[in-house]
PDB file of N, CA, C and O in Angstrom:
ATOM      1  N   MET A   1     -10.108 -14.316 -12.115  1.00  0.00           N
ATOM      2  CA  MET A   1      -8.804 -13.913 -12.618  1.00  0.00           C
ATOM      3  C   MET A   1      -8.725 -12.396 -12.789  1.00  0.00           C
ATOM      4  O   MET A   1      -7.732 -11.776 -12.408  1.00  0.00           O
ATOM      5  N   ILE A   2      -9.753 -11.811 -13.352  1.00  0.00           N
ATOM      6  CA  ILE A   2      -9.788 -10.362 -13.554  1.00  0.00           C
ATOM      7  C   ILE A   2      -9.721  -9.643 -12.211  1.00  0.00           C
ATOM      8  O   ILE A   2      -9.043  -8.623 -12.089  1.00  0.00           O
ATOM      9  N   ASN A   3     -10.419 -10.165 -11.202  1.00  0.00           N
ATOM     10  CA  ASN A   3     -10.391  -9.534  -9.880  1.00  0.00           C
ATOM     11  C   ASN A   3      -8.989  -9.569  -9.270  1.00  0.00           C
ATOM     12  O   ASN A   3      -8.580  -8.599  -8.632  1.00  0.00           O
ATOM     13  N   LYS A   4      -8.251 -10.653  -9.449  1.00  0.00           N
ATOM     14  CA  LYS A   4      -6.891 -10.745  -8.930  1.00  0.00           C
ATOM     15  C   LYS A   4      -5.990  -9.712  -9.584  1.00  0.00           C
ATOM     16  O   LYS A   4      -5.187  -9.070  -8.907  1.00  0.00           O
ATOM     17  N   ILE A   5      -6.114  -9.548 -10.882  1.00  0.00           N
ATOM     18  CA  ILE A   5      -5.323  -8.548 -11.611  1.00  0.00           C
ATOM     19  C   ILE A   5      -5.699  -7.147 -11.148  1.00  0.00           C
ATOM     20  O   ILE A   5      -4.818  -6.320 -10.915  1.00  0.00           O
ATOM     21  N   ARG A   6      -6.980  -6.870 -11.013  1.00  0.00           N
ATOM     22  CA  ARG A   6      -7.455  -5.561 -10.574  1.00  0.00           C
ATOM     23  C   ARG A   6      -6.940  -5.258  -9.165  1.00  0.00           C
ATOM     24  O   ARG A   6      -6.481  -4.147  -8.901  1.00  0.00           O
ATOM     25  N   ASN A   7      -7.012  -6.239  -8.257  1.00  0.00           N
ATOM     26  CA  ASN A   7      -6.517  -6.036  -6.890  1.00  0.00           C
ATOM     27  C   ASN A   7      -5.025  -5.747  -6.875  1.00  0.00           C
ATOM     28  O   ASN A   7      -4.570  -4.904  -6.101  1.00  0.00           O
ATOM     29  N   TYR A   8      -4.253  -6.432  -7.717  1.00  0.00           N
ATOM     30  CA  TYR A   8      -2.811  -6.183  -7.793  1.00  0.00           C
ATOM     31  C   TYR A   8      -2.521  -4.771  -8.288  1.00  0.00           C
ATOM     32  O   TYR A   8      -1.668  -4.079  -7.733  1.00  0.00           O
ATOM     33  N   ILE A   9      -3.219  -4.350  -9.317  1.00  0.00           N
ATOM     34  CA  ILE A   9      -2.998  -3.023  -9.897  1.00  0.00           C
ATOM     35  C   ILE A   9      -3.439  -1.920  -8.939  1.00  0.00           C
ATOM     36  O   ILE A   9      -2.777  -0.886  -8.854  1.00  0.00           O
ATOM     37  N   MET A  10      -4.525  -2.115  -8.227  1.00  0.00           N
ATOM     38  CA  MET A  10      -5.090  -1.095  -7.359  1.00  0.00           C
ATOM     39  C   MET A  10      -4.510  -1.109  -5.942  1.00  0.00           C
ATOM     40  O   MET A  10      -4.866  -0.259  -5.126  1.00  0.00           O
ATOM     41  N   ASP A  11      -3.638  -2.046  -5.642  1.00  0.00           N
ATOM     42  CA  ASP A  11      -3.064  -2.172  -4.305  1.00  0.00           C
ATOM     43  C   ASP A  11      -2.202  -0.953  -3.977  1.00  0.00           C
ATOM     44  O   ASP A  11      -1.265  -0.644  -4.714  1.00  0.00           O
ATOM     45  N   LYS A  12      -2.505  -0.262  -2.888  1.00  0.00           N
ATOM     46  CA  LYS A  12      -1.760   0.931  -2.474  1.00  0.00           C
ATOM     47  C   LYS A  12      -1.021   0.706  -1.161  1.00  0.00           C
ATOM     48  O   LYS A  12      -0.388   1.630  -0.651  1.00  0.00           O
ATOM     49  N   GLU A  13      -1.086  -0.494  -0.604  1.00  0.00           N
ATOM     50  CA  GLU A  13      -0.472  -0.785   0.692  1.00  0.00           C
ATOM     51  C   GLU A  13       1.033  -0.965   0.557  1.00  0.00           C
ATOM     52  O   GLU A  13       1.515  -1.673  -0.327  1.00  0.00           O
ATOM     53  N   PHE A  14       1.766  -0.307   1.459  1.00  0.00           N
ATOM     54  CA  PHE A  14       3.210  -0.443   1.482  1.00  0.00           C
ATOM     55  C   PHE A  14       3.572  -1.861   1.921  1.00  0.00           C
ATOM     56  O   PHE A  14       2.950  -2.416   2.827  1.00  0.00           O
ATOM     57  N   ARG A  15       4.588  -2.444   1.269  1.00  0.00           N
ATOM     58  CA  ARG A  15       4.979  -3.816   1.588  1.00  0.00           C
ATOM     59  C   ARG A  15       6.465  -4.018   1.356  1.00  0.00           C
ATOM     60  O   ARG A  15       7.036  -3.499   0.397  1.00  0.00           O
ATOM     61  N   LEU A  16       7.087  -4.785   2.257  1.00  0.00           N
ATOM     62  CA  LEU A  16       8.477  -5.214   2.115  1.00  0.00           C
ATOM     63  C   LEU A  16       8.492  -6.731   2.066  1.00  0.00           C
ATOM     64  O   LEU A  16       7.782  -7.389   2.828  1.00  0.00           O
ATOM     65  N   THR A  17       9.298  -7.288   1.175  1.00  0.00           N
ATOM     66  CA  THR A  17       9.514  -8.728   1.137  1.00  0.00           C
ATOM     67  C   THR A  17      11.018  -8.957   1.147  1.00  0.00           C
ATOM     68  O   THR A  17      11.731  -8.521   0.243  1.00  0.00           O
ATOM     69  N   LEU A  18      11.493  -9.647   2.182  1.00  0.00           N
ATOM     70  CA  LEU A  18      12.922  -9.868   2.364  1.00  0.00           C
ATOM     71  C   LEU A  18      13.292 -11.278   1.910  1.00  0.00           C
ATOM     72  O   LEU A  18      12.678 -12.259   2.328  1.00  0.00           O
ATOM     73  N   PHE A  19      14.297 -11.361   1.055  1.00  0.00           N
ATOM     74  CA  PHE A  19      14.871 -12.622   0.598  1.00  0.00           C
ATOM     75  C   PHE A  19      16.292 -12.706   1.160  1.00  0.00           C
ATOM     76  O   PHE A  19      16.711 -11.817   1.900  1.00  0.00           O
ATOM     77  N   LYS A  20      17.019 -13.732   0.829  1.00  0.00           N
ATOM     78  CA  LYS A  20      18.364 -13.932   1.373  1.00  0.00           C
ATOM     79  C   LYS A  20      19.274 -12.722   1.133  1.00  0.00           C
ATOM     80  O   LYS A  20      19.886 -12.214   2.073  1.00  0.00           O
ATOM     81  N   ASP A  21      19.366 -12.267  -0.092  1.00  0.00           N
ATOM     82  CA  ASP A  21      20.244 -11.132  -0.411  1.00  0.00           C
ATOM     83  C   ASP A  21      19.520 -10.048  -1.198  1.00  0.00           C
ATOM     84  O   ASP A  21      20.146  -9.279  -1.928  1.00  0.00           O
ATOM     85  N   LYS A  22      18.188  -9.990  -1.046  1.00  0.00           N
ATOM     86  CA  LYS A  22      17.387  -9.012  -1.781  1.00  0.00           C
ATOM     87  C   LYS A  22      16.261  -8.500  -0.899  1.00  0.00           C
ATOM     88  O   LYS A  22      15.830  -9.171   0.039  1.00  0.00           O
ATOM     89  N   LEU A  23      15.803  -7.323  -1.211  1.00  0.00           N
ATOM     90  CA  LEU A  23      14.642  -6.740  -0.542  1.00  0.00           C
ATOM     91  C   LEU A  23      13.757  -6.137  -1.623  1.00  0.00           C
ATOM     92  O   LEU A  23      14.203  -5.300  -2.408  1.00  0.00           O
ATOM     93  N   TYR A  24      12.513  -6.562  -1.656  1.00  0.00           N
ATOM     94  CA  TYR A  24      11.544  -6.072  -2.623  1.00  0.00           C
ATOM     95  C   TYR A  24      10.635  -5.086  -1.901  1.00  0.00           C
ATOM     96  O   TYR A  24      10.014  -5.438  -0.899  1.00  0.00           O
ATOM     97  N   VAL A  25      10.550  -3.858  -2.397  1.00  0.00           N
ATOM     98  CA  VAL A  25       9.780  -2.792  -1.777  1.00  0.00           C
ATOM     99  C   VAL A  25       8.665  -2.386  -2.737  1.00  0.00           C
ATOM    100  O   VAL A  25       8.909  -2.111  -3.912  1.00  0.00           O
ATOM    101  N   ILE A  26       7.436  -2.352  -2.218  1.00  0.00           N
ATOM    102  CA  ILE A  26       6.279  -1.995  -3.045  1.00  0.00           C
ATOM    103  C   ILE A  26       5.550  -0.816  -2.404  1.00  0.00           C
ATOM    104  O   ILE A  26       5.357  -0.782  -1.189  1.00  0.00           O
ATOM    105  N   ASN A  27       5.153   0.131  -3.215  1.00  0.00           N
ATOM    106  CA  ASN A  27       4.335   1.280  -2.821  1.00  0.00           C
ATOM    107  C   ASN A  27       5.047   2.240  -1.873  1.00  0.00           C
ATOM    108  O   ASN A  27       4.468   2.679  -0.878  1.00  0.00           O
ATOM    109  N   TYR A  28       6.288   2.563  -2.177  1.00  0.00           N
ATOM    110  CA  TYR A  28       6.993   3.624  -1.461  1.00  0.00           C
ATOM    111  C   TYR A  28       6.686   4.944  -2.158  1.00  0.00           C
ATOM    112  O   TYR A  28       6.223   4.944  -3.299  1.00  0.00           O
ATOM    113  N   ASN A  29       6.936   6.062  -1.495  1.00  0.00           N
ATOM    114  CA  ASN A  29       6.649   7.367  -2.097  1.00  0.00           C
ATOM    115  C   ASN A  29       7.815   7.912  -2.911  1.00  0.00           C
ATOM    116  O   ASN A  29       7.648   8.343  -4.052  1.00  0.00           O
ATOM    117  N   LYS A  30       9.018   7.886  -2.296  1.00  0.00           N
ATOM    118  CA  LYS A  30      10.194   8.360  -3.022  1.00  0.00           C
ATOM    119  C   LYS A  30      11.451   7.841  -2.343  1.00  0.00           C
ATOM    120  O   LYS A  30      11.423   7.447  -1.177  1.00  0.00           O
ATOM    121  N   ILE A  31      12.545   7.845  -3.078  1.00  0.00           N
ATOM    122  CA  ILE A  31      13.840   7.467  -2.534  1.00  0.00           C
ATOM    123  C   ILE A  31      14.445   8.719  -1.896  1.00  0.00           C
ATOM    124  O   ILE A  31      14.571   9.756  -2.546  1.00  0.00           O
ATOM    125  N   ILE A  32      14.818   8.613  -0.620  1.00  0.00           N
ATOM    126  CA  ILE A  32      15.405   9.744   0.100  1.00  0.00           C
ATOM    127  C   ILE A  32      16.918   9.762  -0.090  1.00  0.00           C
ATOM    128  O   ILE A  32      17.491  10.798  -0.427  1.00  0.00           O
ATOM    129  N   SER A  33      17.569   8.613   0.128  1.00  0.00           N
ATOM    130  CA  SER A  33      19.015   8.539  -0.064  1.00  0.00           C
ATOM    131  C   SER A  33      19.364   7.206  -0.706  1.00  0.00           C
ATOM    132  O   SER A  33      18.671   6.203  -0.534  1.00  0.00           O
ATOM    133  N   LEU A  34      20.460   7.229  -1.449  1.00  0.00           N
ATOM    134  CA  LEU A  34      20.891   6.041  -2.185  1.00  0.00           C
ATOM    135  C   LEU A  34      22.413   5.972  -2.126  1.00  0.00           C
ATOM    136  O   LEU A  34      23.110   6.674  -2.858  1.00  0.00           O
ATOM    137  N   GLU A  35      22.911   5.118  -1.247  1.00  0.00           N
ATOM    138  CA  GLU A  35      24.348   4.895  -1.107  1.00  0.00           C
ATOM    139  C   GLU A  35      24.581   3.393  -1.062  1.00  0.00           C
ATOM    140  O   GLU A  35      23.629   2.630  -0.899  1.00  0.00           O
ATOM    141  N   ASN A  36      25.815   2.958  -1.201  1.00  0.00           N
ATOM    142  CA  ASN A  36      26.063   1.512  -1.218  1.00  0.00           C
ATOM    143  C   ASN A  36      25.987   0.886   0.177  1.00  0.00           C
ATOM    144  O   ASN A  36      26.024  -0.339   0.296  1.00  0.00           O
ATOM    145  N   THR A  37      25.881   1.702   1.239  1.00  0.00           N
ATOM    146  CA  THR A  37      25.730   1.169   2.596  1.00  0.00           C
ATOM    147  C   THR A  37      24.416   1.574   3.250  1.00  0.00           C
ATOM    148  O   THR A  37      24.110   1.118   4.352  1.00  0.00           O
ATOM    149  N   ASN A  38      23.631   2.427   2.586  1.00  0.00           N
ATOM    150  CA  ASN A  38      22.412   2.952   3.189  1.00  0.00           C
ATOM    151  C   ASN A  38      21.452   3.399   2.092  1.00  0.00           C
ATOM    152  O   ASN A  38      21.819   4.190   1.223  1.00  0.00           O
ATOM    153  N   ILE A  39      20.228   2.895   2.134  1.00  0.00           N
ATOM    154  CA  ILE A  39      19.181   3.341   1.211  1.00  0.00           C
ATOM    155  C   ILE A  39      17.960   3.642   2.062  1.00  0.00           C
ATOM    156  O   ILE A  39      17.582   2.834   2.910  1.00  0.00           O
ATOM    157  N   SER A  40      17.335   4.803   1.847  1.00  0.00           N
ATOM    158  CA  SER A  40      16.129   5.125   2.599  1.00  0.00           C
ATOM    159  C   SER A  40      15.012   5.553   1.657  1.00  0.00           C
ATOM    160  O   SER A  40      15.244   6.146   0.604  1.00  0.00           O
ATOM    161  N   PHE A  41      13.791   5.229   2.075  1.00  0.00           N
ATOM    162  CA  PHE A  41      12.586   5.497   1.299  1.00  0.00           C
ATOM    163  C   PHE A  41      11.574   6.238   2.153  1.00  0.00           C
ATOM    164  O   PHE A  41      11.457   5.979   3.350  1.00  0.00           O
ATOM    165  N   LYS A  42      10.852   7.148   1.550  1.00  0.00           N
ATOM    166  CA  LYS A  42       9.725   7.807   2.195  1.00  0.00           C
ATOM    167  C   LYS A  42       8.496   6.943   1.947  1.00  0.00           C
ATOM    168  O   LYS A  42       8.250   6.500   0.826  1.00  0.00           O
ATOM    169  N   ILE A  43       7.728   6.708   3.008  1.00  0.00           N
ATOM    170  CA  ILE A  43       6.441   6.016   2.888  1.00  0.00           C
ATOM    171  C   ILE A  43       5.373   6.947   3.458  1.00  0.00           C
ATOM    172  O   ILE A  43       5.707   7.978   4.042  1.00  0.00           O
ATOM    173  N   ASP A  44       4.104   6.604   3.300  1.00  0.00           N
ATOM    174  CA  ASP A  44       3.025   7.494   3.733  1.00  0.00           C
ATOM    175  C   ASP A  44       3.147   7.947   5.178  1.00  0.00           C
ATOM    176  O   ASP A  44       2.904   9.116   5.479  1.00  0.00           O
ATOM    177  N   LYS A  45       3.517   7.050   6.074  1.00  0.00           N
ATOM    178  CA  LYS A  45       3.512   7.388   7.499  1.00  0.00           C
ATOM    179  C   LYS A  45       4.908   7.439   8.114  1.00  0.00           C
ATOM    180  O   LYS A  45       5.034   7.339   9.335  1.00  0.00           O
ATOM    181  N   GLY A  46       5.952   7.591   7.316  1.00  0.00           N
ATOM    182  CA  GLY A  46       7.297   7.654   7.861  1.00  0.00           C
ATOM    183  C   GLY A  46       8.347   7.351   6.821  1.00  0.00           C
ATOM    184  O   GLY A  46       8.255   7.792   5.675  1.00  0.00           O
ATOM    185  N   LYS A  47       9.369   6.577   7.238  1.00  0.00           N
ATOM    186  CA  LYS A  47      10.417   6.204   6.293  1.00  0.00           C
ATOM    187  C   LYS A  47      11.016   4.848   6.658  1.00  0.00           C
ATOM    188  O   LYS A  47      10.905   4.378   7.791  1.00  0.00           O
ATOM    189  N   ILE A  48      11.652   4.237   5.664  1.00  0.00           N
ATOM    190  CA  ILE A  48      12.331   2.954   5.792  1.00  0.00           C
ATOM    191  C   ILE A  48      13.808   3.207   5.539  1.00  0.00           C
ATOM    192  O   ILE A  48      14.172   3.885   4.578  1.00  0.00           O
ATOM    193  N   ILE A  49      14.657   2.662   6.402  1.00  0.00           N
ATOM    194  CA  ILE A  49      16.106   2.786   6.242  1.00  0.00           C
ATOM    195  C   ILE A  49      16.699   1.387   6.138  1.00  0.00           C
ATOM    196  O   ILE A  49      16.537   0.568   7.043  1.00  0.00           O
ATOM    197  N   ILE A  50      17.379   1.122   5.047  1.00  0.00           N
ATOM    198  CA  ILE A  50      18.023  -0.166   4.813  1.00  0.00           C
ATOM    199  C   ILE A  50      19.523   0.050   4.939  1.00  0.00           C
ATOM    200  O   ILE A  50      20.089   0.928   4.288  1.00  0.00           O
ATOM    201  N   LYS A  51      20.164  -0.755   5.781  1.00  0.00           N
ATOM    202  CA  LYS A  51      21.613  -0.648   5.963  1.00  0.00           C
ATOM    203  C   LYS A  51      22.262  -1.969   5.593  1.00  0.00           C
ATOM    204  O   LYS A  51      21.682  -3.037   5.791  1.00  0.00           O
ATOM    205  N   GLY A  52      23.469  -1.886   5.055  1.00  0.00           N
ATOM    206  CA  GLY A  52      24.194  -3.075   4.661  1.00  0.00           C
ATOM    207  C   GLY A  52      25.440  -2.713   3.870  1.00  0.00           C
ATOM    208  O   GLY A  52      25.983  -1.618   4.010  1.00  0.00           O
ATOM    209  N   ASN A  53      25.883  -3.643   3.041  1.00  0.00           N
ATOM    210  CA  ASN A  53      27.062  -3.447   2.195  1.00  0.00           C
ATOM    211  C   ASN A  53      26.722  -3.820   0.766  1.00  0.00           C
ATOM    212  O   ASN A  53      25.908  -4.710   0.516  1.00  0.00           O
ATOM    213  N   ASP A  54      27.354  -3.129  -0.165  1.00  0.00           N
ATOM    214  CA  ASP A  54      27.175  -3.399  -1.592  1.00  0.00           C
ATOM    215  C   ASP A  54      25.709  -3.327  -2.014  1.00  0.00           C
ATOM    216  O   ASP A  54      25.267  -4.133  -2.833  1.00  0.00           O
ATOM    217  N   LEU A  55      24.949  -2.378  -1.471  1.00  0.00           N
ATOM    218  CA  LEU A  55      23.540  -2.229  -1.811  1.00  0.00           C
ATOM    219  C   LEU A  55      23.400  -1.550  -3.171  1.00  0.00           C
ATOM    220  O   LEU A  55      23.997  -0.501  -3.413  1.00  0.00           O
ATOM    221  N   VAL A  56      22.621  -2.146  -4.044  1.00  0.00           N
ATOM    222  CA  VAL A  56      22.375  -1.596  -5.375  1.00  0.00           C
ATOM    223  C   VAL A  56      20.904  -1.803  -5.730  1.00  0.00           C
ATOM    224  O   VAL A  56      20.244  -2.712  -5.226  1.00  0.00           O
ATOM    225  N   LEU A  57      20.411  -0.935  -6.613  1.00  0.00           N
ATOM    226  CA  LEU A  57      19.062  -1.098  -7.141  1.00  0.00           C
ATOM    227  C   LEU A  57      19.145  -1.981  -8.367  1.00  0.00           C
ATOM    228  O   LEU A  57      19.847  -1.656  -9.325  1.00  0.00           O
ATOM    229  N   LYS A  58      18.435  -3.095  -8.343  1.00  0.00           N
ATOM    230  CA  LYS A  58      18.467  -4.020  -9.475  1.00  0.00           C
ATOM    231  C   LYS A  58      17.249  -3.841 -10.377  1.00  0.00           C
ATOM    232  O   LYS A  58      17.287  -4.187 -11.558  1.00  0.00           O
ATOM    233  N   LYS A  59      16.186  -3.307  -9.825  1.00  0.00           N
ATOM    234  CA  LYS A  59      14.965  -3.142 -10.600  1.00  0.00           C
ATOM    235  C   LYS A  59      14.267  -1.910 -10.070  1.00  0.00           C
ATOM    236  O   LYS A  59      14.100  -1.762  -8.859  1.00  0.00           O
ATOM    237  N   LEU A  60      13.861  -1.028 -10.957  1.00  0.00           N
ATOM    238  CA  LEU A  60      13.192   0.190 -10.541  1.00  0.00           C
ATOM    239  C   LEU A  60      11.989   0.413 -11.443  1.00  0.00           C
ATOM    240  O   LEU A  60      12.131   0.737 -12.623  1.00  0.00           O
ATOM    241  N   LEU A  61      10.814   0.237 -10.880  1.00  0.00           N
ATOM    242  CA  LEU A  61       9.568   0.482 -11.591  1.00  0.00           C
ATOM    243  C   LEU A  61       8.779   1.525 -10.808  1.00  0.00           C
ATOM    244  O   LEU A  61       9.192   1.931  -9.722  1.00  0.00           O
ATOM    245  N   ASP A  62       7.670   1.950 -11.344  1.00  0.00           N
ATOM    246  CA  ASP A  62       6.815   2.901 -10.654  1.00  0.00           C
ATOM    247  C   ASP A  62       6.328   2.288  -9.341  1.00  0.00           C
ATOM    248  O   ASP A  62       5.527   1.354  -9.351  1.00  0.00           O
ATOM    249  N   LYS A  63       6.803   2.803  -8.231  1.00  0.00           N
ATOM    250  CA  LYS A  63       6.417   2.384  -6.873  1.00  0.00           C
ATOM    251  C   LYS A  63       6.897   0.987  -6.489  1.00  0.00           C
ATOM    252  O   LYS A  63       6.454   0.451  -5.474  1.00  0.00           O
ATOM    253  N   GLU A  64       7.786   0.389  -7.269  1.00  0.00           N
ATOM    254  CA  GLU A  64       8.363  -0.915  -6.944  1.00  0.00           C
ATOM    255  C   GLU A  64       9.870  -0.859  -7.148  1.00  0.00           C
ATOM    256  O   GLU A  64      10.358  -0.271  -8.113  1.00  0.00           O
ATOM    257  N   ILE A  65      10.601  -1.479  -6.223  1.00  0.00           N
ATOM    258  CA  ILE A  65      12.054  -1.462  -6.321  1.00  0.00           C
ATOM    259  C   ILE A  65      12.621  -2.752  -5.734  1.00  0.00           C
ATOM    260  O   ILE A  65      12.061  -3.312  -4.792  1.00  0.00           O
ATOM    261  N   LEU A  66      13.717  -3.211  -6.286  1.00  0.00           N
ATOM    262  CA  LEU A  66      14.414  -4.384  -5.779  1.00  0.00           C
ATOM    263  C   LEU A  66      15.816  -3.947  -5.375  1.00  0.00           C
ATOM    264  O   LEU A  66      16.586  -3.472  -6.209  1.00  0.00           O
ATOM    265  N   VAL A  67      16.148  -4.107  -4.097  1.00  0.00           N
ATOM    266  CA  VAL A  67      17.458  -3.763  -3.559  1.00  0.00           C
ATOM    267  C   VAL A  67      18.224  -5.060  -3.371  1.00  0.00           C
ATOM    268  O   VAL A  67      17.713  -6.006  -2.771  1.00  0.00           O
ATOM    269  N   LYS A  68      19.443  -5.108  -3.878  1.00  0.00           N
ATOM    270  CA  LYS A  68      20.273  -6.303  -3.748  1.00  0.00           C
ATOM    271  C   LYS A  68      21.548  -5.938  -3.016  1.00  0.00           C
ATOM    272  O   LYS A  68      22.070  -4.835  -3.179  1.00  0.00           O
ATOM    273  N   GLY A  69      22.053  -6.863  -2.210  1.00  0.00           N
ATOM    274  CA  GLY A  69      23.280  -6.653  -1.466  1.00  0.00           C
ATOM    275  C   GLY A  69      23.235  -7.387  -0.141  1.00  0.00           C
ATOM    276  O   GLY A  69      22.333  -8.188   0.107  1.00  0.00           O
ATOM    277  N   LYS A  70      24.213  -7.111   0.709  1.00  0.00           N
ATOM    278  CA  LYS A  70      24.282  -7.730   2.038  1.00  0.00           C
ATOM    279  C   LYS A  70      23.525  -6.835   3.010  1.00  0.00           C
ATOM    280  O   LYS A  70      24.085  -5.874   3.538  1.00  0.00           O
ATOM    281  N   ILE A  71      22.273  -7.144   3.244  1.00  0.00           N
ATOM    282  CA  ILE A  71      21.408  -6.336   4.098  1.00  0.00           C
ATOM    283  C   ILE A  71      21.661  -6.716   5.556  1.00  0.00           C
ATOM    284  O   ILE A  71      21.531  -7.880   5.933  1.00  0.00           O
ATOM    285  N   SER A  72      22.023  -5.721   6.372  1.00  0.00           N
ATOM    286  CA  SER A  72      22.278  -5.995   7.788  1.00  0.00           C
ATOM    287  C   SER A  72      21.123  -5.555   8.683  1.00  0.00           C
ATOM    288  O   SER A  72      20.907  -6.139   9.745  1.00  0.00           O
ATOM    289  N   SER A  73      20.375  -4.525   8.262  1.00  0.00           N
ATOM    290  CA  SER A  73      19.231  -4.101   9.070  1.00  0.00           C
ATOM    291  C   SER A  73      18.219  -3.344   8.221  1.00  0.00           C
ATOM    292  O   SER A  73      18.545  -2.733   7.203  1.00  0.00           O
ATOM    293  N   ILE A  74      16.977  -3.414   8.688  1.00  0.00           N
ATOM    294  CA  ILE A  74      15.879  -2.654   8.091  1.00  0.00           C
ATOM    295  C   ILE A  74      15.185  -1.942   9.237  1.00  0.00           C
ATOM    296  O   ILE A  74      14.725  -2.573  10.189  1.00  0.00           O
ATOM    297  N   GLU A  75      15.115  -0.636   9.138  1.00  0.00           N
ATOM    298  CA  GLU A  75      14.519   0.167  10.211  1.00  0.00           C
ATOM    299  C   GLU A  75      13.306   0.909   9.676  1.00  0.00           C
ATOM    300  O   GLU A  75      13.361   1.521   8.609  1.00  0.00           O
ATOM    301  N   VAL A  76      12.213   0.851  10.421  1.00  0.00           N
ATOM    302  CA  VAL A  76      10.993   1.564  10.053  1.00  0.00           C
ATOM    303  C   VAL A  76      10.794   2.667  11.075  1.00  0.00           C
ATOM    304  O   VAL A  76      10.716   2.401  12.274  1.00  0.00           O
ATOM    305  N   LYS A  77      10.710   3.913  10.604  1.00  0.00           N
ATOM    306  CA  LYS A  77      10.475   5.059  11.486  1.00  0.00           C
ATOM    307  C   LYS A  77       9.149   5.702  11.087  1.00  0.00           C
ATOM    308  O   LYS A  77       8.985   6.185   9.966  1.00  0.00           O
ATOM    309  N   TYR A  78       8.216   5.696  12.026  1.00  0.00           N
ATOM    310  CA  TYR A  78       6.905   6.313  11.774  1.00  0.00           C
ATOM    311  C   TYR A  78       6.896   7.742  12.274  1.00  0.00           C
ATOM    312  O   TYR A  78       7.511   8.061  13.292  1.00  0.00           O
ATOM    313  N   ASP A  79       6.186   8.611  11.542  1.00  0.00           N
ATOM    314  CA  ASP A  79       6.065  10.022  11.935  1.00  0.00           C
ATOM    315  C   ASP A  79       5.218  10.147  13.177  1.00  0.00           C
ATOM    316  O   ASP A  79       4.998  11.255  13.666  1.00  0.00           O
TER     317      ASP A  79
END
């Protein structure tokens, strides 16, 4: 049990989890832009661009974010 908690806390890998009307983002570097039709994040090796309608941040923690809305596309651009 302790190892599972330690692995969760020490995890530095970027991850996206897509749900029906939500996107959970873990281990991003910073938010580049925040609009109701476009949200972009800086990651270690590039950036993520989320496009859609009525996009809002529902949860904002250190390196974790939950985006809610009608997501139409997710684009990953590597440097």
